C-alpha positions in Angstrom: -9.6 13.2 9.5 -9.3 9.4 10.1 -6.1 8.3 8.4 -5.0 4.7 7.7 -1.3 4.2 7.1 -0.6 1.0 5.1 3.0 -0.3 4.7 4.6 -3.6 5.3 7.6 -1.9 6.9 7.1 -0.9 10.5 9.7 1.9 10.3 7.9 3.5 7.3 4.6 3.4 9.2 6.3 4.9 12.2 7.8 7.8 10.2 4.5 8.7 8.6 2.8 8.6 12.0 5.5 10.9 13.5 5.3 13.4 10.6 1.5 13.5 10.8 1.5 13.8 14.6 4.0 16.7 14.5 2.5 18.8 11.7 -1.1 17.8 11.7 -2.2 17.0 15.3 -5.8 16.0 15.8 -6.0 13.4 13.1 -7.1 9.9 14.2 -4.4 7.4 13.0 -4.5 3.7 12.4 -2.0 1.2 10.8 -2.1 -1.9 8.6 0.9 -4.0 7.7 -0.5 -5.5 4.5 -3.2 -5.2 1.9 -5.6 -7.7 3.4 -5.4 -6.1 6.8 -5.9 -2.7 5.2 -9.2 -3.8 3.5 -10.5 -5.1 6.8 -9.7 -1.8 8.6 -11.2 0.2 5.8 -14.4 -1.7 6.2 -14.5 -1.5 10.0 -12.9 1.9 10.6 -14.1 3.9 7.6 -11.1 6.2 7.3 -11.2 9.4 5.3 -7.8 9.0 3.8 -5.6 5.9 3.1 -1.8 6.4 2.8 -1.0 3.2 0.8 2.3 1.6 0.0 2.4 -0.2 -3.4 4.9 -3.0 -3.2 3.7 -5.3 -0.4 3.5 -9.1 0.0 0.2 -11.0 -0.3 -1.7 -8.1 -1.9 0.0 -5.0 -3.3 -1.3 -1.5 -3.1 -2.7 -1.4 -6.6 -4.9 -4.4 -6.0 -6.1 -2.9 -2.7 -7.1 0.2 -4.6 -9.1 -1.9 -7.1 -11.0 -3.6 -4.3 -11.6 -0.2 -2.6 -13.7 0.7 -5.7 -16.5 -1.6 -4.3 -16.8 0.4 -1.1 -19.6 2.9 -0.8 -18.1 6.4 0.0 -14.6 5.1 -0.5 -11.8 7.0 1.3 -9.4 9.3 -0.5 -6.2 7.5 -1.6 -2.6 8.6 -1.6 0.1 6.2 -2.7 3.4 6.1 -0.9 6.3 4.1 -2.4 10.0 4.0 -3.0 9.5 3.3 -6.7 8.5 5.9 -9.3 7.7 3.4 -12.0 4.2 3.0 -10.7 3.3 6.7 -10.8 1.2 6.7 -14.0 -0.7 3.5 -13.0 -1.3 4.9 -9.5 -3.1 8.0 -11.0 -5.1 5.7 -13.3 -6.4 4.3 -10.1 -7.5 7.8 -9.3 -5.2 8.4 -6.4 -5.4 11.9 -4.9 -1.6 12.1 -4.8 1.6 10.0 -5.2 4.5 10.4 -2.7 7.9 8.9 -3.3 10.0 7.8 -0.3 11.7 9.2 1.6 8.6 11.3 2.0 9.2 14.9 2.6 7.2 16.8 5.3 6.0 19.4 2.8 4.8 16.9 0.2 2.9 14.9 2.9 1.2 18.1 4.1 0.2 19.0 0.6 -1.3 15.5 0.0 -3.3 15.6 3.3 -4.6 19.1 2.5 -5.6 18.0 -1.0 -7.4 14.9 0.4 -9.2 17.0 3.0 -10.7 19.1 0.3 -11.9 16.2 -1.8 -15.5 15.1 -1.2 -15.6 11.4 -0.5 -18.5 10.7 -2.9 -16.5 12.4 -5.7 -13.6 10.1 -5.0 -15.7 7.0 -5.1 -17.5 8.0 -8.3 -14.3 8.9 -10.0 -12.4 5.8 -9.0 -15.2 3.5 -10.1 -14.3 4.3 -13.7 -10.7 3.4 -13.3 -9.3 0.9 -15.8 -8.7 -2.7 -14.6 -5.5 -3.9 -16.3 -3.4 -5.6 -13.6 -3.6 -9.2 -12.7 -5.3 -9.6 -9.3 -4.7 -12.3 -6.7 -8.2 -12.0 -5.3 -11.7 -11.5 -6.6 -14.1 -9.3 -4.6 -17.8 -8.6 -4.1 -19.7 -6.2 -1.9 -22.3 -7.5 0.6 -24.1 -5.2 3.0 -21.3 -2.7 3.0 -18.6 -5.3 3.4 -15.9 -6.5 1.0 -15.9 -10.3 0.5 -12.6 -11.6 -0.9 -11.6 -15.0 -2.5 -8.1 -15.9 -3.7 -8.2 -16.6 -7.4 -6.0 -19.7 -7.0 -8.7 -21.3 -4.8 -11.5 -20.8 -7.3 -12.5 -24.0 -9.3 -14.8 -22.5 -11.9 -16.6 -19.3 -12.9 -20.2 -19.5 -14.3 -22.2 -16.7 -15.8 -25.9 -16.3 -15.2 -27.7 -13.3 -16.5 -25.5 -10.2 -15.7 -23.6 -11.8 -12.8 -20.8 -14.4 -12.6 -20.6 -16.9 -9.7 -17.1 -17.9 -8.6 -17.3 -21.5 -7.2 -15.0 -23.6 -5.1 -15.4 -26.6 -2.8 -17.7 -25.4 0.0 -18.5 -22.0 -1.2 -19.3 -19.4 -3.9 -19.1 -15.7 -4.5 -21.4 -13.6 -6.7 -19.4 -11.2 -8.8 -20.5 -8.1 -10.6 -18.1 -8.7 -13.5 -18.3 -10.1 -17.0 -17.1 -13.6 -17.8 -15.2 -12.2 -20.8 -13.2 -9.7 -18.7 -12.3 -12.5 -16.3 -11.3 -14.8 -19.1 -8.9 -12.1 -20.5 -7.4 -11.3 -17.1 -6.8 -14.9 -16.0 -6.2 -16.6 -19.4 -3.3 -18.6 -18.0 -5.4 -20.1 -15.2 -8.9 -20.6 -16.6 -10.1 -22.3 -19.8 -13.5 -21.7 -21.5 -15.6 -24.8 -21.9 -18.9 -23.2 -22.6 -20.2 -19.8 -23.5 -21.1 -19.3 -19.8 -18.3 -21.3 -18.0 -14.6 -21.0 -17.3 -12.8 -23.8 -15.4 -9.5 -23.6 -13.6 -7.2 -25.8 -15.6 -5.5 -27.4 -12.6 -8.9 -28.3 -11.1 -10.0 -30.4 -14.1 -9.6 -34.1 -13.2 -11.1 -35.6 -16.4 -13.7 -35.7 -19.1 -16.7 -38.0 -19.4 -19.8 -38.3 -21.6 -23.4 -38.4 -20.6 -25.9 -40.9 -22.1 -26.6 -38.5 -24.9 -22.9 -38.3 -25.8 -22.3 -34.8 -24.5 -18.9 -34.1 -22.9 -18.7 -33.2 -19.3 -15.8 -31.8 -17.2 -15.0 -33.4 -13.8 -13.9 -30.9 -11.2 -11.6 -31.8 -8.3 -13.3 -32.1 -4.9 -16.6 -31.0 -6.3 -19.6 -33.1 -7.3 -20.6 -31.1 -10.4 -20.3 -32.2 -14.0 -19.9 -29.1 -16.2 -21.1 -29.3 -19.8 -18.6 -28.7 -22.6 -20.0 -27.1 -25.7 -19.1 -28.9 -29.0 -17.0 -25.9 -30.2 -14.7 -26.2 -27.2 -14.3 -30.0 -27.0 -11.3 -30.3 -29.3 -9.4 -27.4 -27.8 -10.0 -28.7 -24.3 -8.8 -32.2 -25.2 -5.6 -30.8 -26.8 -5.0 -28.6 -23.7 -5.4 -31.5 -21.3 -3.0 -33.7 -23.3 
């Protein structure tokens, strides 16, 4: 198999590489030091198995697992961590196995064997139904087999059109296959609803103005748009801005 080892600690990656090389020669191994690097290697290298640490800077392993759901024929996933408190949540992400550090040779062998028997399409289909309960740092979309990522903190507003939501920021946008309601619930501390089809990042609101008909409009920092505010949301928005 092609196995990707993901851990922010070089010694941890080296230990896994040594254990696999000693007991399971013949596998093709690759390494990533963080979640963002892992996603890039998953796209380009198409591993069969990802050994994924959970607590990492920039993007933790649980968020990596959620973005992996968008990949066709996603690799099998085994979490590796020094903390047992993530065990239940890891399996909710449909991991094949969960290994607690220091990882024992026997348990690693069992996990690799289990992953080798699991058909990739079964993994992808099963993981797609996993619950999404944790706060993400990035939103993602799939385009031509690639994962496109955008940091949530850089998004100015989210606008729903038909069954898709467009994430917009100065100079770009990303089409998301998610509901506006679920995004509102997950990022309630960052975005405020101003219309039935629009959420705006609170810190990106620079002011309110009215059009000639008396309708309220939100001004967005560094963007030329004027976003309509529905009457039912005007009072709450003014109170929030004060």
